[in-house]
C-alpha positions in Angstrom: 58.3 -142.4 160.2 58.6 -144.1 156.8 61.5 -142.9 154.7 62.1 -143.4 151.0 65.6 -142.9 149.5 66.2 -141.3 146.2 68.8 -143.3 144.4 71.1 -146.1 145.6 74.1 -144.0 146.6 77.1 -145.5 148.3 76.5 -143.3 151.4 73.0 -144.5 152.0 73.7 -147.7 154.0 75.9 -145.8 156.4 73.9 -142.6 156.5 70.4 -144.0 156.6 69.9 -147.8 156.6 72.1 -148.8 159.4 71.1 -145.8 161.7 67.4 -146.6 161.0 67.9 -149.9 162.8 69.0 -148.1 165.9 66.4 -145.3 165.9 62.9 -146.2 167.2 60.0 -145.4 165.0 62.0 -145.0 161.8 61.8 -147.4 158.8 63.4 -147.2 155.4 60.5 -148.5 153.3 61.2 -147.6 149.7 64.0 -146.9 147.2 64.0 -145.4 143.7 66.7 -145.3 141.1 67.0 -144.3 137.4 68.0 -147.9 136.8 65.2 -150.0 138.3 67.4 -153.2 138.4 69.9 -151.3 140.5 67.2 -150.2 142.9 65.9 -153.8 143.1 69.3 -155.1 143.9 69.8 -152.4 146.5 66.4 -153.2 148.1 67.1 -156.9 148.2 70.5 -156.4 149.8 69.2 -154.0 152.5 65.7 -155.4 153.1 63.7 -152.5 151.7 60.2 -153.6 150.8 59.2 -151.2 148.0 61.0 -150.3 144.8 60.1 -147.4 142.5 61.4 -147.1 139.0 61.5 -143.3 139.1 62.1 -140.6 141.7 58.8 -139.0 140.9 57.0 -142.3 141.6 58.6 -142.5 145.0 57.6 -139.0 145.8 54.0 -139.8 144.8 53.9 -142.8 147.2 51.4 -141.9 150.0 53.0 -144.5 152.2 56.1 -142.4 152.5 56.4 -139.7 155.1 60.0 -138.4 154.4 62.7 -138.6 151.8 66.5 -138.9 152.0 68.2 -137.1 149.2 71.8 -138.3 148.5 71.8 -137.4 144.8 74.7 -135.6 143.1 75.0 -132.0 144.4 73.5 -130.4 141.3 70.3 -132.4 141.8 69.8 -131.5 145.5 67.7 -128.4 145.0 65.5 -129.8 142.3 64.5 -133.0 144.1 64.3 -131.4 147.5 61.8 -128.9 146.0 59.9 -131.7 144.4 59.8 -133.6 147.6 58.4 -130.6 149.4 55.8 -130.1 146.7 54.8 -133.8 147.3 54.4 -133.1 151.0 57.4 -135.0 152.2 59.9 -134.1 154.9 63.5 -134.1 153.6 66.9 -135.0 154.9 69.2 -133.7 152.2 72.8 -134.6 152.0 75.4 -131.8 152.1 76.0 -129.5 150.4 72.4 -128.4 150.6 72.3 -127.0 147.1 74.7 -125.8 144.3 74.8 -122.2 145.6 73.2 -119.8 148.0 70.5 -118.6 145.6 69.2 -122.2 145.3 69.4 -122.6 149.1 67.2 -119.5 149.5 64.7 -121.0 147.1 64.5 -124.3 148.9 64.4 -122.5 152.3 61.4 -120.4 151.2 59.6 -123.5 150.0 60.3 -125.3 153.2 59.1 -122.5 155.4 55.8 -122.1 153.4 55.2 -125.8 153.6 55.7 -126.3 157.3 57.7 -129.5 156.5 61.0 -130.4 158.1 63.9 -129.9 155.7 67.3 -130.6 157.2 70.9 -130.6 155.8 72.8 -133.8 156.7 75.8 -132.3 158.5 75.8 -135.4 160.7 78.9 -134.4 162.7 77.0 -131.5 164.2 74.8 -133.9 166.1 77.5 -135.8 167.9 78.4 -135.0 171.6 81.9 -134.1 170.4 80.7 -130.8 168.9 78.6 -129.9 171.9 81.6 -130.5 174.1 83.8 -128.4 171.8 81.3 -125.5 171.9 81.1 -125.7 175.7 84.9 -125.4 175.9 84.9 -122.4 173.5 82.2 -120.7 175.5 83.5 -121.3 179.0 87.3 -121.7 178.9 89.0 -120.0 176.0 87.9 -116.4 176.5 87.5 -114.1 173.4 88.1 -116.1 170.2 90.9 -114.8 168.1 91.3 -117.4 165.3 89.5 -120.5 164.0 91.1 -122.9 161.6 89.5 -126.0 160.1 90.7 -128.8 157.8 88.8 -131.4 155.7 91.4 -133.1 153.6 91.3 -136.6 152.2 92.7 -138.3 149.1 90.4 -139.0 146.1 92.7 -139.6 143.1 89.8 -141.2 141.1 89.4 -138.1 138.9 86.5 -139.6 137.0 84.4 -139.5 140.2 81.3 -137.2 140.0 82.8 -135.1 142.8 85.2 -133.7 140.2 82.3 -132.8 137.8 81.6 -129.1 137.4 78.2 -129.9 135.8 77.2 -132.0 138.8 78.3 -129.4 141.4 81.7 -130.9 142.2 84.9 -129.6 143.6 86.9 -129.9 146.8 85.2 -127.0 148.4 81.7 -128.4 147.7 82.5 -131.9 148.9 85.2 -131.7 151.6 85.1 -127.9 152.1 81.4 -127.7 153.0 82.4 -129.5 156.2 85.3 -127.3 156.9 83.3 -124.1 156.3 80.4 -125.4 158.5 82.7 -126.4 161.3 84.5 -123.0 161.2 81.1 -121.2 161.3 79.9 -123.5 164.2 83.0 -122.8 166.3 83.5 -119.1 165.4 82.1 -115.9 166.8 79.4 -115.1 164.2 79.1 -115.4 160.5 82.4 -114.8 158.7 83.2 -112.9 155.5 85.7 -114.2 153.0 89.0 -112.2 152.7 90.8 -114.3 150.1 91.0 -117.7 148.6 93.2 -119.8 146.4 92.6 -123.1 144.6 94.5 -125.9 143.0 92.6 -127.1 139.9 91.9 -130.6 138.6 90.2 -129.3 135.5 88.9 -125.9 134.3 86.7 -124.5 137.1 87.0 -127.6 139.3 89.1 -127.3 142.5 91.0 -130.3 143.9 92.1 -128.2 146.8 91.0 -124.9 148.3 92.3 -122.6 151.1 90.5 -119.5 152.2 91.1 -116.7 154.8 88.1 -115.3 156.6 87.2 -112.7 159.1 84.5 -112.7 161.8 82.5 -109.6 162.9 84.5 -109.5 166.1 87.7 -109.1 164.2 88.8 -112.7 164.8 90.3 -114.4 161.8 89.6 -117.8 160.2 91.1 -120.2 157.7 89.6 -123.1 155.9 91.6 -125.9 154.2 89.8 -128.4 151.9 91.2 -130.9 149.5 90.5 -134.1 147.6 94.0 -134.3 146.2 96.9 -132.2 147.4 100.1 -132.4 149.5 97.9 -132.6 152.6 96.6 -136.1 152.0 94.6 -136.6 155.2 93.7 -134.1 157.9 90.3 -133.7 159.5 90.8 -131.2 162.4 89.8 -127.9 163.9 91.7 -125.4 166.1 90.3 -122.5 168.0 92.6 -119.9 169.6 91.3 -117.7 172.3 92.7 -115.1 174.7 93.3 -117.7 177.4 94.3 -120.7 175.3 93.5 -123.1 172.5 91.2 -126.0 171.6 92.3 -128.6 169.1 90.0 -131.3 167.7 91.1 -134.4 165.8 88.5 -136.0 163.6 85.4 -133.9 164.1 83.7 -135.5 161.1 83.6 -139.2 162.3 84.4 -139.1 166.0 82.8 -142.5 166.6 85.9 -144.1 165.1 88.5 -142.0 166.9 88.6 -138.5 168.3 90.9 -136.4 170.4 90.3 -133.0 172.1 93.3 -131.2 173.4 92.7 -128.1 175.5 95.5 -125.7 176.7 94.2 -123.0 179.0 96.3 -120.7 181.2 99.3 -122.9 180.7 97.6 -126.2 181.7 97.2 -128.8 179.0 94.7 -131.8 179.0 93.3 -134.3 176.6 89.7 -135.6 176.3 88.0 -138.4 174.3 84.3 -137.9 173.7 82.4 -141.2 173.4 79.2 -141.7 171.5 77.3 -143.5 168.8 77.8 -143.0 165.1 77.2 -139.4 164.0 74.6 -140.7 161.5 72.5 -142.3 164.3 72.4 -139.0 166.2 71.5 -137.2 163.0 68.6 -139.6 162.1 67.3 -139.4 165.7 67.3 -135.6 165.4 65.5 -135.7 162.1 62.9 -138.0 163.5 62.4 -135.8 166.6 62.0 -132.8 164.3 59.3 -134.6 162.2 57.5 -136.3 165.1 57.9 -133.9 168.0 58.6 -130.6 166.4 62.0 -130.2 167.9 64.1 -127.8 165.8 67.2 -129.3 164.1 70.7 -127.9 164.4 71.1 -127.7 160.6 67.9 -126.1 159.2 67.7 -124.3 155.8 68.6 -121.0 157.3 71.9 -122.5 158.4 72.3 -124.0 154.9 71.9 -120.5 153.3 74.7 -119.2 155.5 77.0 -122.0 154.6 76.4 -121.8 150.9 76.9 -118.0 151.0 80.4 -118.5 152.4 81.1 -121.3 149.8 79.9 -119.0 147.0 82.1 -116.1 148.3 85.2 -118.4 148.5 84.7 -119.5 144.8 84.4 -115.8 143.9 87.6 -114.9 145.7 89.3 -117.8 144.0 88.1 -116.5 140.6 86.1 -119.8 140.0 82.5 -120.1 138.8 79.8 -120.8 141.3 78.4 -124.3 141.1 75.1 -124.3 139.2 76.0 -121.0 137.5 77.2 -120.7 133.9 80.9 -119.8 133.8 
């Protein structure tokens, strides 16, 4: 599978180029950027053989089978749709689109095309999350509460992740992970009860907290921030009728992780070994393209995630991304 990358984003070496060296049958063969000189420098540094001066030119390249889309959030839907139109499979960085309406449009196009379109929630492909789900299913009993955190410091306020026009905000960047993890661990699709934001600029959240409720009556809470009193916390907690599960660092467990399970008064710790999350993700993408194996993060899942994000913004009285305020 020959992949071309749209843009020379900072995440690309970690999310695509390095994993491609570890996944059989995958090659990064082309890069495009609005600034051709930047694309050329990126290609030279990372050993990419083909440089395109425009995104459209890369999509028109018949030697490319699939596209990695790490563009700013507001451009995800447009260029994923254009890649689908060009007959390319797509691995799209999270968040999938600016809002749920865009996600539905992309999902419809993907379904009609028969191409693989997959959202890059890389953590979902690591053995840590499979182990966590096994514990929830077999040990905790009925789930009563799920709480997730994705909090990290980003005090560079000129960063595009704080741009309303480009689909920024803490909920979009950090929070999409927290929402997705809560949905993954929880009993069904949640509805949003309330939300409150801390703002960096009009319409742009630097931190967000939301309360949710699952169809079973279980409650949920999401914490997301790029700048708040909670500087760094990447964690999840599930409370069940028999005990609790606590996960430290679900997003990058290859560096460090801890799973603490307390059931029926007995407490234990586990560490879940594994490769980089991005390696598992790329392997799953390749398997979906080459073998037809369904990914864990298809467009239907993306619609559900963006629906919750939209509803949190509504409850916080903030504009949806990609929607005029």
